[in-house]
N, C-alpha and C positions, 0 to 999 in steps of 0.2 A: 667744454671738454671735447666737443665733437671734432675729430680730425677731418681734414679735407672738407670743409663746409661748403659743398657745392651740390646743388640739386638740379634736377631736370624734370621733365614731365612724364606722366604715365597714368594708366587707367586699367582696370582688371576684370577678368572673368574668373569664376570659381570652378575648380576641377576637383574631382574626388581624389582622395589620398592614394587610392590604388593606381590611378593614372600617374601620379607623381612617382611612385615607386617604379612603375614600368618605364617612365622616362629616364630615371636614374640608371636603371639597368641597361637601357639602350645606350646611354652615353658611355657607360663603362665598357660595353661590348664593342662599341664602334670607335672609342676615343683614343686610338693610338696608344694602347697600354704599354707597360714597360717590357722591353725585350733585352736579352743579353746582347751587348754589342758584339758584332762580328765583322771580320774583314770583308769589305764590299768587293766582290769580284768585278772584273772588267765587264761592263754592261754594253754590249754592242747594240745599236739601235735596230729596230725591226727593218727587215729588207724592204717592206712595202710602204714605209713612211716617207712622205714628201719633205717634211721638215723635222729635224731632230734637235731638240732644245733641252736645256737644263734650267731648273729653278732651285730656290733655296729651301722652301717648306712645302708640305703636303697640300695645304689649301690652294697654293698657286697651281699645282698640277690640275686641280679641279677646274680652275679658271681657264687654263690653257686648253684643256680637253673640251670644255664647253664651246670655246671659240674656234679651236683648230679642228675639232672633230676627228675624222678618220685620217686626216692628212698629217697629224702631229704625233710624235712620240716624245715623252717627257721623262727626263731623269731628275729625281729629287735628291738633293745633297744631304739635308738633315733627315736622317733615317727615323722611322717610327720609334717612339719611346725615348727619343733624345730631345734636349732643349736647344733652341737656336741661339742661346746666349754663349755657351762654352763649347759648342760642337766643333770638332776638328775633322775635316774631310779625310777619308781613307785614301791611300795611294791609288787604289783601284778606281775610286770615283774621279780623281784628277786625271787618270789615264782615260777614263770614259769620255771626258770632255773633248778629247781630240776628235771625236766623231759627232760633235754637236755644232749646229750653225749659230746658235744664240744662247745667251745666258740671261735670264730674267731675274734681276735682283729686286728686293723689296724693302731693304733697310734694317733687317734683323742684325743683332750685334755680331754674330759670327762673321758676317760679311766685312766688318771693319778690319778684322785680322786677316781674312782669307781672300778678299775679292781680287787683290793684285795677283795672288798665286793662281786663282781661278782663271783670270784673264790670260796670264802667262802660259797656262797649260795648253792654250789654243789661241795664238795671236790672231787667227782669222775669224774667231768667234765674235759675233755682234753682241755687245753688252747693252742690255735694255733695262733702264731704271723704271720700274712700274710705280714708284712713289712720286714720279714727276707730276707736277701740277696739283699736288695735295699739300695743304697746309697742316703740318704736324702740331699736335698739342704737346708742348714741352719735349719735343724729340721722341715722342711715343711712336714706336714702329708698328704697332698692332693694327694697321689700317685694313687688314683683311677681315676684321670682325665687324665692319660697318658696311651693310649692303650699299649705301649711297656712295661710299668711297670706293667700293669695288666697281661701281659704274665707271669711274675715272680710270681705274686700273684696266678694266676691260677694253676701254677705248685705246689705251696705250698698247695693250697686247694685240689687238686687231691691227693697228697700224704697222706694228713690227712684223707680224705674220704676212700681211699684204705685201710688204717690201721684200721679205725673204722668199716668198712664193707667189708672185703676181698671177701665175696661171690659175690659182684657186681663190683669187680675191673675192669673187662673187659668193663663194661658199662661206668664207670668213665673215663677210658682211651679213649674210643671212643668219649665221650662227650668232653674231654679235647682237643683231636686232632681237632675236629670240631670247638671248641671255639677258639683255637689258629689260625685257618684259618680265622675265622671271624675277629679276632683282627688285623691280618695282612692286610686284605681287608679294614677294618675301617681306619687303619693308612694311607694306600695309598689314600683313599678317602679324608681324612682331609687334607693331604699334597697337593693333587691336588687342592682342593678348596682354599688353603691359599698360594699357591706358588707365587702369584703376589703381596703380601703385605709384602714383606720382611722388617723387621726392624720397622714396624708400631707399634705404642704405643696405648694402651687402658687403660682407667681408670676404676677401679672396687672398690666397697666399701669394699669387704673382699678379702684378698690375697689368693684365692683358686686356681687360674689358672696359677701358676708359672711353673709347669711341662708342662702343655699344651703349654704355651708360649715358653718355652725352646725347646720343641720338634718341634714346627711348625714355629719358626722364628719370634715370636712376643715379645713385651716388655710390661710387666704388671706394671702398676702404681697403687698401692693400696692406698685407703683412710686410712684404718686402718692399723697400723703397730704395731705388738705385741699386737693386740686386743685393742689398745688405740684409742679412738675417736679423730679425728683431731680437733685442736682448730681453732679459727677464723683466726689466722695468717697462719696456714697451708692451710686452705681452700682458702685464698686469693692467696697464692703461687701457689696452684694447678690450680686455675682459670686462673691466668696469664700464667701458663705453657700450659694449654689446648688451650687458645686462640692463643698462639704463634705456637702451633703444628697443629692448625686447627681441634682440637678435639671438637665435639659438642654432644657426647654421653657419658653418665656415666652408666656403667653396674652395676645393683644393684641385690643383692641376698637377698631376703626377709626373709629368715631364720635368717639372721644376722641383720635385720633392714635396712630399705632403706631410712630413713629420711635424713641422711647426704649426701648420694648420690644424692637424689632429690634436696637438697639445692644447691649442687655444680652445678648440671645441670641447675638450674635456674640462677645461677651466670654467667654462660657462654652462656646463651641464647640457651641452648640445651635442651635435654630431657633425662630422665632416662629410661633405657631399662632393663627389668628383665631377668636374667638368673639364673639357679639353678645348683649348684654343687652336689646336693643331689637328683636329679631327679631319680625316680625308673626305668624309661625307659632309662637305661644307654646308650645304643648304639644310639638310635634315638635322645637322647638329645645331644650327642657329634656331631652327624651329623648336627643337626639343629644349634648348636652353631657355627660350622665351617662355615656354609652358612651365618649366621648372621655377623660373624666377617669379612668374605670375602667382603660382601656387604658394611658394614658400614665403615670399615677401608679404603676401596678403595676411599672413598670420602674425606679423609683427604688431606690437601694441601701438 
């Protein structure tokens, strides 16, 4: 009866429950909480930026700023609290693209509908595909949640910035080298946290964590498959599965709606716990998620 019968490796440290609660609160505080949609005003780039670029999602801004440093100003299209599946750019955002030298795409669904319009908003803008060179799992676009895949994205970002602004190529190279070192350290940190929960399963409302699960030996069980809300029969099946596996936590990502995840948590006598795949504080978010998974998954039977 086990859905998605796929496991990977992992190993674990034990953390006090108080730390777990602190981590959860940190994630809620930093995780791009829900906001009332507003019309985005025209965003003129800073006068002192050497390169003005745009990206699709908040974690990409983190990557661009780590490599571009003080030379780069970044416009994010998918605003905080929105999901990159159904997002529609505001007219003010499309207008702002006229002042950008490059657009860094990553493969999120809204790009399928809007990337042509984004390119047409500024025909002189260089289009950079940061997913190039990465083999996707079943078309899964969530490549920013794997530190090892971010290494490939970082190299692509560096090469684009060096071409756009060759005068500061040495700075971009130094920033890239430092960032790659940070990514390797982050990968080691997460692996150490999770090395004791090999093969453990977790339920999440949106299937964003597939690469993370693959890299660190976990098995993701998503509620939504192909962005389809599960029906009552599927919820009953997942509830029975969760009880059989000793799962009493459902991870919910509020950008994608948390109602179904909360409903399942109530069915199994557990609780929903928020995590965000779009947290702008990318590194600290993945560190916190790894601590949370290590603690919560260790309690499964």
